[in-house]
C-alpha positions as CSV (number, residue, x, y, z in Angstrom):
1,X,-46.8,-90.3,221.4
2,X,-47.0,-88.5,218.2
3,X,-46.8,-90.8,215.1
4,X,-43.7,-88.9,213.7
5,X,-41.8,-89.1,217.1
6,X,-42.7,-92.8,217.4
7,X,-41.4,-93.5,213.8
8,X,-38.2,-91.6,214.4
9,X,-37.7,-93.6,217.7
10,X,-38.6,-96.9,216.1
11,X,-36.3,-96.4,213.1
12,X,-33.5,-95.4,215.5
13,X,-34.0,-98.6,217.4
14,X,-33.9,-100.7,214.2
15,X,-30.8,-98.9,213.0
16,X,-29.1,-99.4,216.4
17,X,-29.8,-103.2,216.3
18,X,-28.6,-103.5,212.7
19,X,-25.3,-101.7,213.5
20,X,-24.9,-104.1,216.5
21,X,-25.4,-107.1,214.2
22,X,-22.7,-105.9,211.9
23,X,-20.0,-106.9,214.4
24,X,-20.9,-110.6,214.0
25,X,-19.5,-113.0,211.4
26,X,-22.4,-113.7,208.9
27,X,-21.6,-117.4,209.4
28,X,-22.5,-117.0,213.1
29,X,-25.6,-114.6,212.6
30,X,-26.7,-112.8,209.5
31,X,-29.4,-110.1,209.2
32,X,-31.5,-108.3,206.8
33,X,-33.3,-105.0,207.0
34,X,-36.5,-103.9,205.3
35,X,-38.9,-101.1,206.0
36,X,-39.6,-101.4,209.8
37,X,-38.1,-104.8,210.2
38,X,-34.7,-106.4,211.2
39,X,-34.5,-110.1,210.7
40,X,-31.7,-112.2,212.3
41,X,-30.9,-115.4,210.6
42,X,-28.7,-118.2,212.2
43,X,-27.0,-121.0,210.3
44,X,-29.6,-123.5,211.2
45,X,-32.2,-121.2,209.4
46,X,-33.8,-120.1,212.7
47,X,-35.0,-116.5,212.4
48,X,-35.7,-113.8,215.0
49,X,-37.6,-110.7,214.0
50,X,-37.7,-107.2,215.4
51,X,-40.2,-104.9,213.9
52,X,-42.2,-101.8,214.5
53,X,-45.8,-102.0,215.1
54,X,-47.0,-98.5,214.2
55,X,-50.7,-99.1,215.1
56,X,-49.7,-100.1,218.6
57,X,-46.8,-97.6,218.9
58,X,-44.6,-100.4,219.9
59,X,-41.5,-102.5,218.9
60,X,-42.1,-106.2,218.8
61,X,-39.4,-108.9,219.1
62,X,-40.0,-112.5,218.3
63,X,-37.4,-115.2,219.0
64,X,-38.4,-118.8,218.7
65,X,-41.7,-119.5,220.4
66,X,-41.4,-116.3,222.5
67,X,-42.4,-112.7,221.6
68,X,-42.2,-109.4,223.6
69,X,-43.8,-106.1,223.1
70,X,-41.9,-102.9,224.0
71,X,-43.2,-99.3,224.5
72,X,-41.1,-96.1,224.7
73,X,-40.4,-95.0,228.3
74,X,-39.8,-91.3,228.7
75,X,-38.4,-91.9,232.2
76,X,-35.6,-94.2,231.0
77,X,-35.4,-92.9,227.4
78,X,-35.6,-96.5,226.2
79,X,-37.8,-99.3,224.9
80,X,-39.2,-101.3,227.7
81,X,-41.3,-104.5,227.8
82,X,-44.9,-103.9,228.5
83,X,-45.1,-106.7,231.0
84,X,-42.1,-106.5,233.3
85,X,-40.2,-103.5,232.1
86,X,-37.0,-105.1,230.9
87,X,-34.9,-103.3,228.3
88,X,-35.3,-104.3,224.6
89,X,-31.6,-104.2,223.8
90,X,-30.8,-106.4,226.8
91,X,-33.3,-109.0,225.7
92,X,-31.9,-109.0,222.1
93,X,-28.4,-109.7,223.6
94,X,-29.8,-112.3,226.0
95,X,-31.6,-114.3,223.3
96,X,-28.7,-114.1,220.8
97,X,-26.3,-115.1,223.5
98,X,-28.5,-118.2,224.3
99,X,-28.6,-119.1,220.6
100,X,-24.9,-118.7,220.0
101,X,-24.0,-120.4,223.2
102,X,-21.8,-117.5,224.4
103,X,-22.4,-114.2,226.1
104,X,-22.6,-111.2,223.8
105,X,-23.1,-107.6,225.0
106,X,-25.2,-105.1,223.3
């Protein structure tokens, strides 16, 4: 994928996740954005990180001891895991749900 297209898609992804996180009470999950990174922070100081990996043309998501790598799929027009093909946004909702102890939808 052309670098400029990758950066546009990656930034759109980060913005979409940040907008989703705005719905939460900051006492439940807070977040910060910097260039190419969205950091989720929970009251117990646990942090999850979503960031763009420009050299690999991927999005990387780390939550606890787990990490996933996502590549753009033209077929589905979404970021999919490079191992099993699951959707990035579904994984973010899944791990945040597990951390909060309740189901949240993306």
